[in-house]
C-alpha positions in Angstrom: 0.0 0.0 0.0 1.3 3.4 -1.0 1.9 6.0 1.7 -0.1 9.1 1.4 1.8 12.4 1.8 1.2 16.1 1.6 3.9 18.4 0.4 3.7 22.0 1.6 6.1 24.8 0.6 6.0 28.1 2.5 8.0 31.3 3.1 9.9 31.0 6.4 10.3 33.6 9.1 12.8 32.7 11.9 10.7 34.7 14.4 8.0 32.0 14.7 10.2 28.9 14.4 9.8 25.3 15.6 12.9 23.4 16.6 12.7 21.3 13.5 12.6 24.5 11.3 15.6 25.9 13.0 17.5 22.6 12.7 16.8 22.5 8.9 17.9 26.1 8.5 21.1 25.4 10.4 21.9 22.4 8.1 21.4 24.7 5.0 23.3 27.7 6.4 26.1 26.2 8.5 27.6 29.5 9.7 24.4 31.4 10.4 22.9 31.7 13.9 19.5 33.3 14.6 20.8 36.8 15.2 22.8 36.8 11.9 19.8 35.3 10.0 17.5 38.1 11.3 20.0 40.7 10.1 20.6 39.1 6.7 17.0 38.3 5.9 14.9 40.8 7.8 16.9 43.8 9.1 19.6 44.4 6.4 19.0 47.0 3.7 18.6 44.1 1.3 15.5 41.8 1.0 15.7 38.2 2.0 13.5 35.3 1.2 13.6 31.9 2.7 11.5 28.9 1.9 10.9 25.6 3.7 9.2 22.4 2.5 7.3 20.1 4.7 6.0 16.6 4.0 3.3 15.5 6.4 4.3 18.3 8.8 8.0 17.3 8.8 10.5 19.9 7.5 12.5 18.3 4.7 14.1 21.2 2.7 15.3 24.8 2.8 16.1 27.3 0.1 16.9 31.0 0.5 18.0 34.2 -1.3 19.4 37.6 -0.5 18.2 40.3 -2.9 20.1 43.4 -3.9 20.2 46.0 -6.7 22.9 46.6 -9.2 22.9 49.9 -11.0 24.3 51.2 -14.3 23.7 54.4 -16.1 20.4 53.3 -17.6 19.1 50.4 -15.5 18.5 49.1 -12.0 18.8 45.4 -12.0 17.2 43.5 -9.1 19.3 40.4 -8.3 18.7 37.4 -6.0 21.7 35.4 -4.9 21.0 31.8 -3.9 22.3 31.5 -0.3 21.4 28.2 1.3 19.9 25.0 0.0 19.3 21.7 1.6 17.0 18.7 1.2 17.0 15.7 3.4 16.3 13.0 0.8 16.6 10.2 3.4 13.9 11.8 5.5 11.8 12.3 2.3 12.1 8.6 1.4 11.3 7.5 5.0 8.0 9.5 4.9 6.9 8.8 1.4 8.5 5.4 0.6 9.7 6.8 -2.7 11.9 9.5 -4.3 10.1 12.8 -4.3 11.7 15.7 -6.0 11.2 18.1 -3.1 14.1 20.3 -4.0 12.7 20.8 -7.5 9.4 21.8 -6.0 10.9 24.3 -3.5 12.9 25.8 -6.3 9.9 26.2 -8.5 7.9 27.9 -5.7 10.9 30.2 -4.9 11.4 31.2 -8.5 7.7 32.0 -8.9 7.8 34.2 -5.8 11.0 36.0 -7.0 9.3 36.5 -10.4 6.4 38.2 -8.6 8.9 40.4 -6.8 10.3 41.6 -10.1 13.7 40.0 -9.7 15.6 40.3 -13.0 18.5 37.9 -12.3 19.0 34.9 -10.0 22.4 33.4 -9.5 24.6 31.3 -7.2 23.1 27.9 -7.8 25.2 25.1 -6.4 25.1 22.9 -9.5 23.1 22.3 -12.7 20.7 19.7 -11.1 18.1 22.4 -10.5 18.1 24.1 -13.9 14.8 22.6 -15.1 13.2 23.8 -11.9 14.4 27.3 -12.5 12.9 27.2 -15.9 9.6 25.9 -14.6 9.7 28.8 -12.1 9.7 31.3 -15.0 13.3 32.1 -15.5 15.5 31.6 -18.6 18.8 29.9 -18.2 21.7 32.0 -19.6 25.4 31.2 -19.6 27.2 34.5 -19.0 30.9 35.3 -18.5 31.8 36.1 -15.0 34.7 38.3 -14.0 36.1 38.0 -10.5 37.8 41.0 -8.9 41.3 40.4 -7.6 40.4 42.6 -4.7 37.7 40.2 -3.6 40.0 37.1 -4.2 42.8 38.7 -2.1 40.5 38.9 1.0 40.1 35.2 1.1 
């Protein structure tokens, strides 16, 4: 008999967190405590968006973005940088008895929300496994040349 499950994806706010939500966020953002998260996502001059996925009320995935603006002479470009992603595939399988593409679902929901917020560019994806989900969320995939400043590299 197949297990029934309900997948829910929602925007996350650390202020009203369960222990399970905090644990999932910490797995996705290893160096971020609650105070830093509040600053980066809620109190900084930039916007922040975080999403969690639950299956049958168990938190199984996290995905977040920091939004800023780039300016040139003619345009303002709203940019979202992917910050922390995590999906507990073992937990997903234990709840559903099958492979469920939770991360794809959370990416699609996040991309749709970013699209509504008039984000022009999203970057910082950890790998190419999510590219189809980004497209389903309404974004085009472009390969662009990146130039890295030596000033930034020298601070590492």
